[in-house]
C-alpha positions as CSV (number, residue, x, y, z in Angstrom):
1,M,-61.8,5.3,-21.1
2,E,-60.4,8.4,-22.7
3,D,-57.4,7.2,-23.7
4,L,-58.8,3.9,-25.1
5,I,-61.5,6.0,-27.0
6,K,-58.3,7.9,-28.7
7,R,-56.6,4.8,-29.8
8,I,-59.7,3.5,-31.5
9,S,-61.5,6.5,-32.8
10,K,-58.2,5.9,-36.0
11,A,-58.1,2.8,-37.5
12,V,-56.9,-0.2,-36.2
13,G,-56.3,-3.6,-37.8
14,K,-56.5,-7.2,-35.7
15,K,-53.1,-7.2,-34.3
16,E,-53.5,-3.9,-32.6
17,V,-57.1,-5.3,-31.5
18,V,-55.5,-8.1,-30.1
19,K,-53.0,-5.9,-28.6
20,I,-55.2,-3.7,-27.2
21,S,-57.1,-6.5,-25.5
22,S,-53.8,-8.0,-24.0
23,E,-53.1,-4.6,-22.3
24,L,-56.8,-4.1,-21.2
25,V,-56.6,-7.6,-19.5
26,K,-53.7,-7.1,-17.7
27,N,-54.6,-3.7,-17.1
28,N,-58.3,-5.1,-15.4
29,V,-59.9,-3.3,-17.6
30,S,-64.1,-2.7,-16.5
31,I,-65.7,-4.9,-18.9
32,M,-69.0,-3.1,-18.4
33,E,-66.9,0.0,-19.2
34,L,-65.9,-2.0,-22.7
35,I,-69.3,-3.0,-23.2
36,D,-71.3,0.7,-22.7
37,L,-68.2,1.8,-25.0
38,T,-69.8,0.1,-27.5
39,F,-72.4,2.1,-27.6
40,Y,-70.7,5.7,-28.1
41,H,-71.9,8.0,-30.2
42,E,-69.3,8.0,-32.8
43,K,-69.9,4.6,-34.7
44,E,-66.0,3.7,-35.4
45,P,-65.1,3.9,-32.0
46,A,-68.3,1.7,-30.7
47,F,-67.5,-0.9,-33.4
48,R,-63.6,-1.0,-32.5
49,A,-64.8,-1.3,-29.1
50,A,-67.2,-4.6,-30.1
51,W,-64.0,-6.1,-31.5
52,I,-62.1,-5.5,-28.6
53,L,-64.8,-7.3,-26.5
54,E,-64.9,-10.1,-28.4
55,Q,-60.9,-10.7,-28.4
56,I,-61.4,-10.4,-24.4
57,A,-65.1,-12.6,-24.3
58,L,-63.4,-15.0,-26.2
59,N,-60.2,-15.3,-25.1
60,H,-60.3,-14.5,-21.4
61,Q,-64.2,-16.1,-20.2
62,Y,-63.1,-15.7,-16.7
63,L,-63.2,-11.9,-16.5
64,F,-66.5,-11.7,-19.1
65,I,-68.5,-14.2,-17.9
66,P,-69.2,-11.7,-14.3
67,W,-70.7,-9.4,-17.1
68,L,-72.3,-12.0,-19.2
69,S,-76.0,-10.8,-18.2
70,Y,-75.5,-7.1,-18.5
71,F,-74.1,-8.1,-22.0
72,L,-77.0,-10.1,-22.8
73,S,-79.5,-7.3,-21.4
74,R,-77.3,-4.4,-23.7
75,L,-77.6,-6.7,-26.3
76,P,-81.1,-6.1,-27.7
77,H,-79.8,-2.2,-27.7
78,V,-77.5,-2.2,-30.1
79,S,-78.0,-0.2,-33.4
80,N,-74.5,-0.1,-35.0
81,E,-74.5,-2.7,-38.1
82,S,-71.0,-3.1,-37.1
83,C,-71.5,-4.4,-33.4
84,K,-73.7,-6.5,-34.3
85,R,-71.2,-8.8,-35.7
86,H,-69.2,-9.2,-32.4
87,Y,-72.7,-9.4,-30.4
88,A,-74.0,-11.9,-32.3
89,K,-70.4,-13.7,-32.6
90,I,-69.9,-13.2,-28.3
91,A,-73.7,-14.3,-27.9
92,E,-73.4,-17.8,-30.1
93,E,-70.4,-18.4,-28.2
94,Y,-71.9,-18.5,-24.9
95,T,-75.0,-20.3,-25.2
96,R,-73.0,-22.5,-27.5
97,N,-73.5,-26.2,-25.4
98,F,-76.1,-24.7,-23.8
99,H,-78.0,-27.9,-23.8
100,S,-75.4,-29.8,-22.9
101,R,-73.1,-30.9,-20.0
102,K,-70.0,-29.7,-22.0
103,I,-71.0,-26.1,-21.1
104,N,-68.8,-24.2,-18.1
105,N,-70.7,-24.1,-15.1
106,E,-71.1,-20.2,-14.8
107,I,-71.5,-19.8,-18.3
108,R,-74.9,-21.9,-17.7
109,S,-75.8,-20.3,-14.3
110,S,-75.2,-16.6,-15.5
111,L,-77.3,-18.0,-18.6
112,E,-80.1,-19.4,-16.4
113,Q,-80.2,-16.3,-14.3
114,T,-80.4,-13.7,-17.1
115,D,-84.2,-12.6,-18.8
116,L,-82.7,-13.7,-22.4
117,E,-86.3,-13.0,-23.8
118,P,-85.7,-9.3,-24.7
119,A,-82.3,-11.1,-26.6
120,I,-83.9,-13.6,-28.1
121,E,-86.9,-11.2,-29.4
122,A,-83.4,-8.8,-30.7
123,L,-81.9,-12.2,-32.5
124,F,-84.9,-12.7,-34.4
125,D,-85.3,-9.0,-35.0
126,W,-81.6,-9.3,-36.8
127,L,-82.8,-12.6,-38.5
128,I,-85.8,-10.8,-40.0
129,D,-84.0,-7.6,-41.2
130,P,-83.3,-7.8,-45.1
131,K,-80.3,-5.2,-44.1
132,T,-78.7,-7.1,-41.7
133,K,-74.8,-8.8,-42.7
134,I,-74.9,-12.6,-43.5
135,A,-72.2,-13.0,-40.8
136,V,-74.6,-11.4,-38.1
137,T,-77.5,-13.5,-39.7
138,A,-75.4,-16.9,-39.5
139,F,-74.7,-16.1,-35.9
140,A,-78.0,-15.3,-34.7
141,M,-79.4,-18.7,-36.4
142,E,-76.8,-20.6,-34.4
143,T,-77.6,-18.6,-31.1
144,L,-81.4,-19.2,-31.4
145,Y,-80.5,-22.6,-32.0
146,N,-79.0,-22.7,-29.3
147,L,-81.2,-21.3,-26.8
148,S,-84.3,-23.6,-28.2
149,F,-83.1,-26.3,-25.7
150,K,-84.0,-23.7,-23.2
151,F,-87.0,-22.2,-25.1
152,P,-88.7,-24.6,-27.2
153,W,-91.2,-22.1,-29.0
154,I,-87.7,-21.2,-30.7
155,K,-87.8,-24.2,-33.1
156,D,-91.0,-23.6,-35.0
157,E,-90.4,-20.3,-35.2
158,L,-86.5,-20.3,-36.2
159,E,-87.6,-23.1,-38.4
160,E,-90.2,-20.9,-40.1
161,Q,-87.1,-18.2,-40.2
162,I,-84.7,-20.2,-42.1
163,H,-86.8,-21.4,-44.9
164,F,-87.7,-17.7,-45.6
165,L,-84.3,-16.9,-45.6
166,M,-83.1,-19.7,-47.9
167,K,-85.3,-18.7,-50.8
168,N,-83.3,-16.0,-51.8
169,G,-79.8,-16.1,-49.4
170,S,-76.5,-15.8,-50.2
171,A,-74.5,-19.6,-50.1
172,G,-73.7,-18.7,-46.6
173,I,-77.1,-18.8,-45.6
174,Q,-78.3,-21.6,-47.7
175,S,-75.3,-23.3,-46.3
176,R,-75.7,-22.5,-42.7
177,G,-79.9,-22.4,-42.7
178,K,-79.7,-26.6,-44.2
179,K,-77.2,-27.2,-41.1
180,I,-79.5,-25.8,-38.6
181,L,-82.4,-27.3,-40.3
182,A,-80.7,-30.4,-40.2
183,M,-80.2,-30.1,-36.4
184,L,-83.4,-29.0,-36.1
185,K,-84.8,-32.6,-36.7
């Protein structure tokens, strides 16, 4: 991991992130160590580690699924604002179709065996926090909607929060909020 820390301590673009992700996959990266690296004491390398983690999680599910529960257990502890976007996006992706047969059985099994309450609480905290970036808010909304099929109590709370956010929200929040409110009906 020391070599990786050196590489991501300097600015990297999307091409480099994709390249690093591919190399890590080829070299059988420890997903747990990569998740832990997103909590690195320096913000920039932590953010880049989260970006790389997202690339691997979205493009190499077979590597990420065994660590989904660990990832979700770490989500409530994310304090780096730049990392939150990647965590929220991964959570949104892995909870999509949780309520349908389309979901990968391994993902469903992992989600069902995980205590999701702390992650749900963190996602609501991100949603409520006015300092949260728009993309994080949007991904958190989607993830909470996805989880509302397993946890029906989420629906009322989410609907209330979306109405509140839409009062003074950006065009992106307005659009996503309307979409999710329609799905909640």
